[in-house]
N, C-alpha and C positions, 0 to 999 in steps of 0.2 A: 504494500500500500504506500503510495506516494504522499509526501507531506505538502501542505499548502504553505509554501515559503516564498512565492513570487508576488510582486506588486507591479502594476503598470501605471505610468504617468503619461497621459496624452490628452490633448485638447483641454489643457488646464485642469484636469481632474486626476486624482489618484484612485485606483480601483484594485481590489484584491482582498484577501489572498487567493492565489491560484496554485494548483499543482503544476509541476513541470509539463506534464502532458497537455494540460489545458492551455498553457501559454503557447506551447509549440503549435497546437491546433489553431488557436486564434491567429497566430502569425501566418501559418500556411493558408488560412482562409482569408488573408488580407484584412483582418479585423484589428490589426495593430498598425498605427501610423509609422511610417519609416523614420519620422523624426521623434518618435516616442522614446520614453526612458523606462528602464526596468530596475527593480530592486529585489534582491534576494536576502532573506534573513541571514545575517552573518556578515553581509557587506556593510561597509561604513557609509557609502554614498550611492546615489542613483547613478546609473550608467546608460549611455545610448544603447538602443536595442541591438545594434550591430556588435557591440562588445559582449553580448550574451549568447550569440549564435552557438558557440561551442558548448557552453554550459547547458543550453536548452536542447542540444542535439539537432539544431536546425542547420541545413546546408547554407553556406554563405551565398546569397543570391548574386553577389558581385563577382563570383568566381574566385579562383585561388591565385590569379596573376598578382605578383607583387606590385605595390604602389610605388610610383616615383616619389622622391623626396618632396617635390612640390605638391603632388596629389595628397600625400599624407599630411602635409602642413595645412592644406585647405580643409581636409576632413577634421583635423583637430580644432582649427579655428571655428568651423561650423558648430562643432559639439560645444565648444566653450560659450558660444553666443546664446544658446538656448537652455543651458543647464538650469534645472528648476530649484536647486538648493545650493547653499553655501556652507562650508565647513566652519564651525564656530568653536570657541573656547569660552566657557562661562558656567556660572552656577544656576541651576534651575531647582526651585522649591516646588514640589508637587504634593498636593493633598486633596482629600475628599471630605474635609471637615471632621475627620475622625482619625485617619491615618496620614502620616506625613513621611516623605523621603526627600533627601537632597541629592541631586545628581549632577552630572557633568553634561552640558550641552554638546552634542556631536555635530549635528547639522540642522539646518533650519530652512524653511521656505514660508511663503505667505500662507500656505495651507497647513503647516504642522512643524513638528520638531521631534528629533530623536534624542532621548535623555538616557545617558549611560548611568545605570545603577544596578547593583545586585539585589536590591530589595524588591522581591516579587510580592507586593501586597495589594495590587490592584488587579482587576479582571478586565478581559476584553469587553469593550462596549461601555465600560464604566465612565461616568463624567467626573472630571477632575478640575481643580483650579491650579494655575501655574503662576509663579513669579519668576521672571527670566531676567538675568543680568549677564550680558556677554560682551566680549570684545567686539568692536565694530559697530555696535548700536549706540546712539547718542545717550540713551537712558534706559533704565530697566522698564519692563512693562508687565502687566498682569493680563491673563487670558484664561479662558475656559477651553477644555479640550476633552476628547474622548479617546480611550485606549483602543488602538487598532491592532497592535501586536506587542508581544514581549519575546525578545530573543534570549534564550537560556544557554545557547551554545557558547561555552567559554573560550572557544578558539577565536571568537569575534567579540566586538563590543556587546556587552550584556545590558539590556535595558528596554525601555518602552518607546514604541513608535506612537506618537500622539497627533491627532488631527484637531486643529483649532476649530472650535464651535462658536466661540465668541471672542473677538479681539478688536481693540480700538483701531479705527482707520489710520491714526498716526503711527501706531506700531506696525501695521501692515506696510505702510509707506517706507518706514525705516528698514524693515526686513527686505523689501524688494530692492531698496537702494544697496543694501549689503550684498545681496545676490548679484545685482548688476555690477557692482564694483569688483567683486571677486572674479566675475567673468571677464571684465575689461582688463584687469591686471594679469589674467592668465595664470593665477595661482591655484587653479584647480587641477593640480598635477596628477590626480588619479586617472585622468583620461590619457595621459602620455605614457607610453610604454618604453 
């Protein structure tokens, strides 16, 4: 039995979790945008769909011909332009008015945040309150979010994937600026092999 460990990000929305076979089938039926992103439990960040072909067992539709240096550079630049998240460093307080944990922010987008913590005290679907302070944002912000996943595989960052359900527009604007700045600087090295 396969595990539901894959998430998709396309058309401004995150969906999942899916099993490997489900994602492969969606791709083969042209239901995943070519400029979409994928995330697998255990990965630190989102990746362009083409970086997941091998992990998903999907044949590379672009063939196996090696890219020229210029073609590779153009592909990397294109990936960097549309990446939906930025890697962050900061403290995140997460609670449900009864239980509380303090974790490390790993990555963020206007849609959500991954919080690294070994405290597995919340459940998938649970509504939480957050207080986020991280490098790159002009000031801390509060938000509400729901738990969409918890990674327990200790080979990778352990913690919660949280989807924002209530966030102030000024915080969203600051987050989007952080993501845009990261893309412009090209410091999203996870795309470069």
